N, CA, C, O and the ligand as a Tripos MOL2 file, in Angstrom:
@<TRIPOS>MOLECULE
protein
  249   247    63     0     0
PROTEIN
NO_CHARGES

@<TRIPOS>ATOM
      1 N         -45.0240  127.2540   55.4020 N.3       1 MET1
      2 CA        -44.6730  126.7390   56.8410 C.3       1 MET1
      3 C         -45.9560  126.6000   57.5720 C.2       1 MET1
      4 O         -46.8820  127.3920   57.4000 O.2       1 MET1
      5 N         -46.0100  125.5950   58.3860 N.am      2 ARG2
      6 CA        -47.0660  125.4440   59.3010 C.3       2 ARG2
      7 C         -47.2480  126.5760   60.3480 C.2       2 ARG2
      8 O         -46.2190  127.0610   60.8200 O.2       2 ARG2
      9 N         -48.3420  127.0010   60.7200 N.am      3 ARG3
     10 CA        -48.3900  128.1660   61.4570 C.3       3 ARG3
     11 C         -47.8730  127.8810   62.8770 C.2       3 ARG3
     12 O         -47.4020  128.8300   63.5040 O.2       3 ARG3
     13 N         -47.9140  126.7520   63.4020 N.am      4 ASP4
     14 CA        -47.4120  126.4010   64.8870 C.3       4 ASP4
     15 C         -45.7750  126.1530   64.6850 C.2       4 ASP4
     16 O         -45.1090  125.8570   65.6770 O.2       4 ASP4
     17 N         -45.2410  126.2610   63.5800 N.am      5 LEU5
     18 CA        -43.7970  126.1590   63.4600 C.3       5 LEU5
     19 C         -43.1380  127.1860   64.1180 C.2       5 LEU5
     20 O         -42.0600  127.0080   64.6850 O.2       5 LEU5
     21 N         -43.8720  128.5290   64.0680 N.am      6 ILE6
     22 CA        -43.5960  129.7010   64.6890 C.3       6 ILE6
     23 C         -42.9590  129.6190   65.9790 C.2       6 ILE6
     24 O         -42.1160  130.4240   66.3750 O.2       6 ILE6
     25 N         -43.3670  128.6650   66.5980 N.am      7 ASP7
     26 CA        -42.8910  128.4630   68.0830 C.3       7 ASP7
     27 C         -41.5110  127.9580   68.1710 C.2       7 ASP7
     28 O         -40.8520  128.0620   69.2060 O.2       7 ASP7
     29 N         -41.0130  127.3440   66.9580 N.am      8 LEU8
     30 CA        -39.5970  126.7350   67.0480 C.3       8 LEU8
     31 C         -38.8070  127.7320   66.3740 C.2       8 LEU8
     32 O         -37.6090  127.4490   66.4000 O.2       8 LEU8
     33 N         -39.1200  128.9530   65.6970 N.am      9 LEU9
     34 CA        -38.4390  129.6350   65.0180 C.3       9 LEU9
     35 C         -37.9660  130.9180   66.0280 C.2       9 LEU9
     36 O         -38.6340  131.4110   66.9360 O.2       9 LEU9
     37 N         -36.6430  131.2910   65.5950 N.am     10 ALA10
     38 CA        -35.9510  132.2040   66.5140 C.3      10 ALA10
     39 C         -35.3920  133.3190   65.5450 C.2      10 ALA10
     40 O         -34.8360  133.0200   64.4880 O.2      10 ALA10
     41 N         -35.5760  134.6580   65.9780 N.am     11 CYS11
     42 CA        -34.8530  135.6590   65.2510 C.3      11 CYS11
     43 C         -33.3690  135.4710   65.1070 C.2      11 CYS11
     44 O         -32.6600  135.2560   66.0900 O.2      11 CYS11
     45 N         -32.8930  135.5530   63.8660 N.am     12 PRO12
     46 CA        -31.3390  135.3330   63.6350 C.3      12 PRO12
     47 C         -30.4370  136.3380   64.2320 C.2      12 PRO12
     48 O         -29.2220  136.1520   64.2910 O.2      12 PRO12
     49 N         -31.0120  137.3890   64.6700 N.am     13 ILE13
     50 CA        -30.0910  138.6240   65.1390 C.3      13 ILE13
     51 C         -29.9890  138.2700   66.6670 C.2      13 ILE13
     52 O         -28.9320  137.9130   67.1850 O.2      13 ILE13
     53 N         -31.2300  138.4050   67.3730 N.am     14 CYS14
     54 CA        -31.3320  138.2550   68.8200 C.3      14 CYS14
     55 C         -31.7000  137.0520   69.3580 C.2      14 CYS14
     56 O         -31.6480  136.9670   70.5850 O.2      14 CYS14
     57 N         -32.0880  136.0250   68.6730 N.am     15 LYS15
     58 CA        -32.4700  134.8260   69.1390 C.3      15 LYS15
     59 C         -33.8150  134.8440   69.9340 C.2      15 LYS15
     60 O         -34.2040  133.9420   70.6760 O.2      15 LYS15
     61 N         -34.4300  135.9550   69.6770 N.am     16 GLY16
     62 CA        -35.7810  136.2760   70.3470 C.3      16 GLY16
     63 C         -36.7680  135.5170   69.6170 C.2      16 GLY16
     64 O         -36.5010  134.8510   68.6160 O.2      16 GLY16
     65 N         -38.0570  135.6430   70.2000 N.am     17 ASP17
     66 CA        -39.2590  135.0120   69.4800 C.3      17 ASP17
     67 C         -39.6400  135.6370   68.4950 C.2      17 ASP17
     68 O         -39.5300  136.8630   68.5280 O.2      17 ASP17
     69 N         -40.2080  134.9860   67.3130 N.am     18 LEU18
     70 CA        -40.8860  135.9880   66.1930 C.3      18 LEU18
     71 C         -42.3800  135.6640   66.3390 C.2      18 LEU18
     72 O         -42.8400  134.5660   66.6520 O.2      18 LEU18
     73 N         -43.0410  136.7350   66.0780 N.am     19 ILE19
     74 CA        -44.3940  136.8440   65.9300 C.3      19 ILE19
     75 C         -44.8160  136.8730   64.3900 C.2      19 ILE19
     76 O         -44.0270  137.1940   63.5020 O.2      19 ILE19
     77 N         -46.0510  136.5280   64.1830 N.am     20 ILE20
     78 CA        -46.6560  136.8800   62.7420 C.3      20 ILE20
     79 C         -48.1170  137.4960   63.1190 C.2      20 ILE20
     80 O         -48.9310  136.9680   63.8760 O.2      20 ILE20
     81 N         -48.2470  138.5370   62.5310 N.am     21 GLU21
     82 CA        -49.5710  139.0300   62.6840 C.3      21 GLU21
     83 C         -50.3910  138.6910   61.6180 C.2      21 GLU21
     84 O         -49.9350  138.5230   60.4870 O.2      21 GLU21
     85 N         -51.6830  138.5680   61.9160 N.am     22 SER22
     86 CA        -52.5490  138.0590   60.8750 C.3      22 SER22
     87 C         -52.7300  138.8440   59.6040 C.2      22 SER22
     88 O         -53.0490  138.3580   58.5190 O.2      22 SER22
     89 N         -52.4560  140.3060   59.8980 N.am     23 GLU23
     90 CA        -52.6640  141.1660   58.8280 C.3      23 GLU23
     91 C         -51.4530  141.0850   57.8160 C.2      23 GLU23
     92 O         -51.5240  141.5580   56.6820 O.2      23 GLU23
     93 N         -50.2860  140.4170   58.3400 N.am     24 SER24
     94 CA        -49.1690  140.4330   57.6350 C.3      24 SER24
     95 C         -48.9710  138.9590   56.8670 C.2      24 SER24
     96 O         -47.9350  138.5480   56.3440 O.2      24 SER24
     97 N         -50.1180  138.3620   56.9420 N.am     25 ILE25
     98 CA        -50.0600  136.8750   56.1260 C.3      25 ILE25
     99 C         -50.8790  137.1330   54.8010 C.2      25 ILE25
    100 O         -52.0750  137.4130   54.8930 O.2      25 ILE25
    101 N         -50.2840  137.0470   53.6180 N.am     26 SER26
    102 CA        -50.8710  137.4870   52.4350 C.3      26 SER26
    103 C         -51.3560  136.1810   51.8630 C.2      26 SER26
    104 O         -52.3370  136.3730   51.1450 O.2      26 SER26
    105 N         -51.0290  135.0320   51.9340 N.am     27 LYS27
    106 CA        -51.4080  133.9580   51.2850 C.3      27 LYS27
    107 C         -51.3210  132.5270   52.3120 C.2      27 LYS27
    108 O         -50.2410  132.1120   52.7320 O.2      27 LYS27
    109 N         -52.3210  132.0300   52.5510 N.am     28 GLU28
    110 CA        -52.3020  130.9370   53.5230 C.3      28 GLU28
    111 C         -53.1920  129.7530   52.7700 C.2      28 GLU28
    112 O         -53.9900  129.9950   51.8640 O.2      28 GLU28
    113 N         -52.9400  128.5520   53.2530 N.am     29 GLU29
    114 CA        -53.6960  127.5260   52.7330 C.3      29 GLU29
    115 C         -53.9020  126.4880   53.8850 C.2      29 GLU29
    116 O         -52.9660  125.7610   54.2190 O.2      29 GLU29
    117 N         -55.1800  126.4140   54.5190 N.am     30 GLY30
    118 CA        -55.3220  125.5700   55.7480 C.3      30 GLY30
    119 C         -54.3640  126.3030   56.8420 C.2      30 GLY30
    120 O         -54.4140  127.5120   57.0690 O.2      30 GLY30
    121 N         -53.5200  125.4260   57.4590 N.am     31 ASP31
    122 CA        -52.6930  126.0770   58.6000 C.3      31 ASP31
    123 C         -51.3770  126.2820   58.1520 C.2      31 ASP31
    124 O         -50.4940  126.4320   58.9970 O.2      31 ASP31
    125 N         -51.0260  126.3190   56.5870 N.am     32 GLU32
    126 CA        -49.8890  126.5910   56.0890 C.3      32 GLU32
    127 C         -49.8470  128.0800   55.7320 C.2      32 GLU32
    128 O         -50.7270  128.5710   55.0260 O.2      32 GLU32
    129 N         -48.8410  128.7890   56.2110 N.am     33 ILE33
    130 CA        -48.5050  130.1810   55.4870 C.3      33 ILE33
    131 C         -47.7340  130.1560   54.3530 C.2      33 ILE33
    132 O         -46.5960  129.6920   54.4210 O.2      33 ILE33
    133 N         -48.2120  130.6190   53.2250 N.am     34 ILE34
    134 CA        -47.4170  130.4470   51.9130 C.3      34 ILE34
    135 C         -46.6120  131.7860   51.7650 C.2      34 ILE34
    136 O         -45.4260  131.7670   51.4380 O.2      34 ILE34
    137 N         -47.2470  132.8650   51.9990 N.am     35 GLU35
    138 CA        -46.7340  134.0830   51.8620 C.3      35 GLU35
    139 C         -47.0430  135.1640   52.8250 C.2      35 GLU35
    140 O         -48.2100  135.5360   52.9520 O.2      35 GLU35
    141 N         -45.9450  135.7720   53.6150 N.am     36 GLY36
    142 CA        -46.3270  136.6600   54.6870 C.3      36 GLY36
    143 C         -44.9150  137.0240   55.0550 C.2      36 GLY36
    144 O         -43.9410  136.8620   54.3210 O.2      36 GLY36
    145 N         -44.9020  137.6220   56.4830 N.am     37 ARG37
    146 CA        -43.7800  138.0230   57.0800 C.3      37 ARG37
    147 C         -43.7550  137.7290   58.5370 C.2      37 ARG37
    148 O         -44.8090  137.8710   59.1560 O.2      37 ARG37
    149 N         -42.7990  137.3800   59.0970 N.am     38 LEU38
    150 CA        -42.4510  137.1770   60.5630 C.3      38 LEU38
    151 C         -41.8720  138.4660   61.0440 C.2      38 LEU38
    152 O         -41.2570  139.1650   60.2390 O.2      38 LEU38
    153 N         -42.0310  138.8870   62.4330 N.am     39 TYR39
    154 CA        -41.6510  140.0090   62.8980 C.3      39 TYR39
    155 C         -40.7870  139.7580   64.1700 C.2      39 TYR39
    156 O         -41.2630  138.9210   64.9370 O.2      39 TYR39
    157 N         -39.7190  140.2730   64.5020 N.am     40 CYS40
    158 CA        -39.0920  140.4550   65.7510 C.3      40 CYS40
    159 C         -39.5130  141.7720   66.3750 C.2      40 CYS40
    160 O         -39.2680  142.8550   65.8440 O.2      40 CYS40
    161 N         -40.0960  141.6470   67.4160 N.am     41 SER41
    162 CA        -40.5380  142.9340   68.2040 C.3      41 SER41
    163 C         -39.4390  143.7100   68.8580 C.2      41 SER41
    164 O         -39.5270  144.9010   69.1560 O.2      41 SER41
    165 N         -38.1960  142.7980   69.0960 N.am     42 ARG42
    166 CA        -36.9260  143.3810   69.6750 C.3      42 ARG42
    167 C         -36.0300  143.9350   68.9370 C.2      42 ARG42
    168 O         -35.2980  144.7900   69.4350 O.2      42 ARG42
    169 N         -35.9040  143.5620   67.5960 N.am     43 CYS43
    170 CA        -35.2410  144.3020   66.6080 C.3      43 CYS43
    171 C         -35.8870  145.0650   65.7500 C.2      43 CYS43
    172 O         -35.2860  145.7570   64.9280 O.2      43 CYS43
    173 N         -37.1460  145.0260   65.8440 N.am     44 LYS44
    174 CA        -38.1240  145.7940   64.9240 C.3      44 LYS44
    175 C         -37.8100  145.3430   63.4640 C.2      44 LYS44
    176 O         -37.5640  146.1780   62.5930 O.2      44 LYS44
    177 N         -37.8230  144.0110   63.2200 N.am     45 GLU45
    178 CA        -37.3150  143.5770   61.9280 C.3      45 GLU45
    179 C         -38.2000  142.6990   61.4150 C.2      45 GLU45
    180 O         -38.7900  141.9600   62.2040 O.2      45 GLU45
    181 N         -38.4470  142.6130   60.1020 N.am     46 TYR46
    182 CA        -39.2900  141.5700   59.4220 C.3      46 TYR46
    183 C         -38.5770  140.6830   58.6180 C.2      46 TYR46
    184 O         -37.6300  141.0470   57.9210 O.2      46 TYR46
    185 N         -39.0250  139.4240   58.6860 N.am     47 TYR47
    186 CA        -38.4470  138.3840   57.8660 C.3      47 TYR47
    187 C         -39.5190  137.8550   56.8990 C.2      47 TYR47
    188 O         -40.6350  137.5180   57.2940 O.2      47 TYR47
    189 N         -39.1760  137.8040   55.7700 N.am     48 PRO48
    190 CA        -40.2700  137.2190   54.7860 C.3      48 PRO48
    191 C         -40.5070  135.6970   54.5970 C.2      48 PRO48
    192 O         -39.5360  134.9420   54.5420 O.2      48 PRO48
    193 N         -41.8240  135.2130   54.4920 N.am     49 ILE49
    194 CA        -42.0790  133.9980   54.1520 C.3      49 ILE49
    195 C         -42.4250  133.7340   52.6540 C.2      49 ILE49
    196 O         -43.5250  134.1090   52.2470 O.2      49 ILE49
    197 N         -41.6550  133.1860   51.9060 N.am     50 GLU50
    198 CA        -41.8760  132.9240   50.3040 C.3      50 GLU50
    199 C         -42.0580  131.5550   49.9900 C.2      50 GLU50
    200 O         -41.2280  130.7300   50.3720 O.2      50 GLU50
    201 N         -43.0540  131.2270   49.3360 N.am     51 ASP51
    202 CA        -43.3480  129.9470   48.8770 C.3      51 ASP51
    203 C         -43.2660  129.0900   50.0510 C.2      51 ASP51
    204 O         -42.7340  127.9880   49.9120 O.2      51 ASP51
    205 N         -43.7500  129.4670   51.2700 N.am     52 GLY52
    206 CA        -44.0430  128.5040   52.3150 C.3      52 GLY52
    207 C         -42.7290  128.4650   53.3380 C.2      52 GLY52
    208 O         -42.7460  127.9150   54.4390 O.2      52 GLY52
    209 N         -41.6990  129.0890   52.8150 N.am     53 VAL53
    210 CA        -40.3360  128.9130   53.5630 C.3      53 VAL53
    211 C         -40.0700  130.2920   54.1720 C.2      53 VAL53
    212 O         -40.0880  131.3230   53.4990 O.2      53 VAL53
    213 N         -39.8030  130.2440   55.5840 N.am     54 PRO54
    214 CA        -39.4480  131.3140   56.2940 C.3      54 PRO54
    215 C         -37.9910  131.7230   55.8080 C.2      54 PRO54
    216 O         -37.1610  130.8410   55.5900 O.2      54 PRO54
    217 N         -37.6940  133.0440   55.6430 N.am     55 ILE55
    218 CA        -36.2730  133.4950   55.2030 C.3      55 ILE55
    219 C         -35.7230  134.1010   56.4150 C.2      55 ILE55
    220 O         -36.0240  135.2400   56.7740 O.2      55 ILE55
    221 N         -34.9740  133.3930   56.9970 N.am     56 LEU56
    222 CA        -34.3950  133.9400   58.4170 C.3      56 LEU56
    223 C         -32.9530  134.2580   58.2180 C.2      56 LEU56
    224 O         -32.0190  133.6770   58.7710 O.2      56 LEU56
    225 N         -32.8640  135.3410   57.2860 N.am     57 LEU57
    226 CA        -31.2280  135.8300   57.2050 C.3      57 LEU57
    227 C         -31.4280  137.3370   57.7550 C.2      57 LEU57
    228 O         -32.4190  138.0450   57.5760 O.2      57 LEU57
    229 N         -30.2990  137.6440   58.4370 N.am     58 PRO58
    230 CA        -30.1930  139.2330   58.8960 C.3      58 PRO58
    231 C         -30.2650  139.9470   57.4530 C.2      58 PRO58
    232 O         -29.8440  139.4700   56.3980 O.2      58 PRO58
    233 N         -30.8500  141.1140   57.6260 N.am     59 PRO59
    234 CA        -31.1500  142.0380   56.4990 C.3      59 PRO59
    235 C         -29.8060  142.2270   55.5440 C.2      59 PRO59
    236 O         -29.8690  142.2900   54.3160 O.2      59 PRO59
    237 N         -28.6570  142.3010   56.2670 N.am     60 GLU60
    238 CA        -27.4990  142.5550   55.3840 C.3      60 GLU60
    239 C         -27.0260  141.4400   54.5980 C.2      60 GLU60
    240 O         -26.0660  141.5510   53.8340 O.2      60 GLU60
    241 N         -27.8360  140.0950   54.8040 N.am     61 MET61
    242 CA        -27.1810  139.1450   54.0690 C.3      61 MET61
    243 C         -28.2470  138.6590   53.0030 C.2      61 MET61
    244 O         -28.0870  137.6370   52.3360 O.2      61 MET61
    245 N         -29.2470  139.4100   52.9160 N.am     62 ARG62
    246 CA        -30.2180  139.1110   51.7790 C.3      62 ARG62
    247 C         -29.5780  139.5800   50.4230 C.2      62 ARG62
    248 O         -30.1930  139.4330   49.3670 O.2      62 ARG62
    249 ZN        -34.5320  140.1470   66.8960 Zn       63 ZN63
@<TRIPOS>BOND
     1     1     2 1
     2     2     3 1
     3     3     4 2
     4     3     5 am
     5     5     6 1
     6     6     7 1
     7     7     8 2
     8     7     9 am
     9     9    10 1
    10    10    11 1
    11    11    12 2
    12    11    13 am
    13    13    14 1
    14    14    15 1
    15    15    16 2
    16    15    17 am
    17    17    18 1
    18    18    19 1
    19    19    20 2
    20    19    21 am
    21    21    22 1
    22    22    23 1
    23    23    24 2
    24    23    25 am
    25    25    26 1
    26    26    27 1
    27    27    28 2
    28    27    29 am
    29    29    30 1
    30    30    31 1
    31    31    32 2
    32    31    33 am
    33    33    34 1
    34    34    35 1
    35    35    36 2
    36    35    37 am
    37    37    38 1
    38    38    39 1
    39    39    40 2
    40    39    41 am
    41    41    42 1
    42    42    43 1
    43    43    44 2
    44    43    45 am
    45    45    46 1
    46    46    47 1
    47    47    48 2
    48    47    49 am
    49    49    50 1
    50    50    51 1
    51    51    52 2
    52    51    53 am
    53    53    54 1
    54    54    55 1
    55    55    56 2
    56    55    57 am
    57    57    58 1
    58    58    59 1
    59    59    60 2
    60    59    61 am
    61    61    62 1
    62    62    63 1
    63    63    64 2
    64    63    65 am
    65    65    66 1
    66    66    67 1
    67    67    68 2
    68    67    69 am
    69    69    70 1
    70    70    71 1
    71    71    72 2
    72    71    73 am
    73    73    74 1
    74    74    75 1
    75    75    76 2
    76    75    77 am
    77    77    78 1
    78    78    79 1
    79    79    80 2
    80    79    81 am
    81    81    82 1
    82    82    83 1
    83    83    84 2
    84    83    85 am
    85    85    86 1
    86    86    87 1
    87    87    88 2
    88    87    89 am
    89    89    90 1
    90    90    91 1
    91    91    92 2
    92    91    93 am
    93    93    94 1
    94    94    95 1
    95    95    96 2
    96    95    97 am
    97    97    98 1
    98    98    99 1
    99    99   100 2
   100    99   101 am
   101   101   102 1
   102   102   103 1
   103   103   104 2
   104   103   105 am
   105   105   106 1
   106   106   107 1
   107   107   108 2
   108   107   109 am
   109   109   110 1
   110   110   111 1
   111   111   112 2
   112   111   113 am
   113   113   114 1
   114   114   115 1
   115   115   116 2
   116   115   117 am
   117   117   118 1
   118   118   119 1
   119   119   120 2
   120   119   121 am
   121   121   122 1
   122   122   123 1
   123   123   124 2
   124   123   125 am
   125   125   126 1
   126   126   127 1
   127   127   128 2
   128   127   129 am
   129   129   130 1
   130   130   131 1
   131   131   132 2
   132   131   133 am
   133   133   134 1
   134   134   135 1
   135   135   136 2
   136   135   137 am
   137   137   138 1
   138   138   139 1
   139   139   140 2
   140   139   141 am
   141   141   142 1
   142   142   143 1
   143   143   144 2
   144   143   145 am
   145   145   146 1
   146   146   147 1
   147   147   148 2
   148   147   149 am
   149   149   150 1
   150   150   151 1
   151   151   152 2
   152   151   153 am
   153   153   154 1
   154   154   155 1
   155   155   156 2
   156   155   157 am
   157   157   158 1
   158   158   159 1
   159   159   160 2
   160   159   161 am
   161   161   162 1
   162   162   163 1
   163   163   164 2
   164   163   165 am
   165   165   166 1
   166   166   167 1
   167   167   168 2
   168   167   169 am
   169   169   170 1
   170   170   171 1
   171   171   172 2
   172   171   173 am
   173   173   174 1
   174   174   175 1
   175   175   176 2
   176   175   177 am
   177   177   178 1
   178   178   179 1
   179   179   180 2
   180   179   181 am
   181   181   182 1
   182   182   183 1
   183   183   184 2
   184   183   185 am
   185   185   186 1
   186   186   187 1
   187   187   188 2
   188   187   189 am
   189   189   190 1
   190   190   191 1
   191   191   192 2
   192   191   193 am
   193   193   194 1
   194   194   195 1
   195   195   196 2
   196   195   197 am
   197   197   198 1
   198   198   199 1
   199   199   200 2
   200   199   201 am
   201   201   202 1
   202   202   203 1
   203   203   204 2
   204   203   205 am
   205   205   206 1
   206   206   207 1
   207   207   208 2
   208   207   209 am
   209   209   210 1
   210   210   211 1
   211   211   212 2
   212   211   213 am
   213   213   214 1
   214   214   215 1
   215   215   216 2
   216   215   217 am
   217   217   218 1
   218   218   219 1
   219   219   220 2
   220   219   221 am
   221   221   222 1
   222   222   223 1
   223   223   224 2
   224   223   225 am
   225   225   226 1
   226   226   227 1
   227   227   228 2
   228   227   229 am
   229   229   230 1
   230   230   231 1
   231   231   232 2
   232   231   233 am
   233   233   234 1
   234   234   235 1
   235   235   236 2
   236   235   237 am
   237   237   238 1
   238   238   239 1
   239   239   240 2
   240   239   241 am
   241   241   242 1
   242   242   243 1
   243   243   244 2
   244   243   245 am
   245   245   246 1
   246   246   247 1
   247   247   248 2
@<TRIPOS>SUBSTRUCTURE
     1 MET1         2 RESIDUE 1 A MET
     2 ARG2         6 RESIDUE 1 A ARG
     3 ARG3        10 RESIDUE 1 A ARG
     4 ASP4        14 RESIDUE 1 A ASP
     5 LEU5        18 RESIDUE 1 A LEU
     6 ILE6        22 RESIDUE 1 A ILE
     7 ASP7        26 RESIDUE 1 A ASP
     8 LEU8        30 RESIDUE 1 A LEU
     9 LEU9        34 RESIDUE 1 A LEU
    10 ALA10       38 RESIDUE 1 A ALA
    11 CYS11       42 RESIDUE 1 A CYS
    12 PRO12       46 RESIDUE 1 A PRO
    13 ILE13       50 RESIDUE 1 A ILE
    14 CYS14       54 RESIDUE 1 A CYS
    15 LYS15       58 RESIDUE 1 A LYS
    16 GLY16       62 RESIDUE 1 A GLY
    17 ASP17       66 RESIDUE 1 A ASP
    18 LEU18       70 RESIDUE 1 A LEU
    19 ILE19       74 RESIDUE 1 A ILE
    20 ILE20       78 RESIDUE 1 A ILE
    21 GLU21       82 RESIDUE 1 A GLU
    22 SER22       86 RESIDUE 1 A SER
    23 GLU23       90 RESIDUE 1 A GLU
    24 SER24       94 RESIDUE 1 A SER
    25 ILE25       98 RESIDUE 1 A ILE
    26 SER26      102 RESIDUE 1 A SER
    27 LYS27      106 RESIDUE 1 A LYS
    28 GLU28      110 RESIDUE 1 A GLU
    29 GLU29      114 RESIDUE 1 A GLU
    30 GLY30      118 RESIDUE 1 A GLY
    31 ASP31      122 RESIDUE 1 A ASP
    32 GLU32      126 RESIDUE 1 A GLU
    33 ILE33      130 RESIDUE 1 A ILE
    34 ILE34      134 RESIDUE 1 A ILE
    35 GLU35      138 RESIDUE 1 A GLU
    36 GLY36      142 RESIDUE 1 A GLY
    37 ARG37      146 RESIDUE 1 A ARG
    38 LEU38      150 RESIDUE 1 A LEU
    39 TYR39      154 RESIDUE 1 A TYR
    40 CYS40      158 RESIDUE 1 A CYS
    41 SER41      162 RESIDUE 1 A SER
    42 ARG42      166 RESIDUE 1 A ARG
    43 CYS43      170 RESIDUE 1 A CYS
    44 LYS44      174 RESIDUE 1 A LYS
    45 GLU45      178 RESIDUE 1 A GLU
    46 TYR46      182 RESIDUE 1 A TYR
    47 TYR47      186 RESIDUE 1 A TYR
    48 PRO48      190 RESIDUE 1 A PRO
    49 ILE49      194 RESIDUE 1 A ILE
    50 GLU50      198 RESIDUE 1 A GLU
    51 ASP51      202 RESIDUE 1 A ASP
    52 GLY52      206 RESIDUE 1 A GLY
    53 VAL53      210 RESIDUE 1 A VAL
    54 PRO54      214 RESIDUE 1 A PRO
    55 ILE55      218 RESIDUE 1 A ILE
    56 LEU56      222 RESIDUE 1 A LEU
    57 LEU57      226 RESIDUE 1 A LEU
    58 PRO58      230 RESIDUE 1 A PRO
    59 PRO59      234 RESIDUE 1 A PRO
    60 GLU60      238 RESIDUE 1 A GLU
    61 MET61      242 RESIDUE 1 A MET
    62 ARG62      246 RESIDUE 1 A ARG
    63 ZN63       249 GROUP 0 **** ****
């Protein structure tokens, strides 16, 4: 996913903003994040990015 796409993404639980910490990006190409994780500071929940696709499912649905 493009790094600036994060502005359009929202937490599936609280609809709050997600953030990505640079240390939680494990693989990136240019401005594309390939592997990493998004974080919701309100829910204290992480959402994985796998093969460039953010997996925005509540934890109980994975
Ligand atoms: Zn949330």
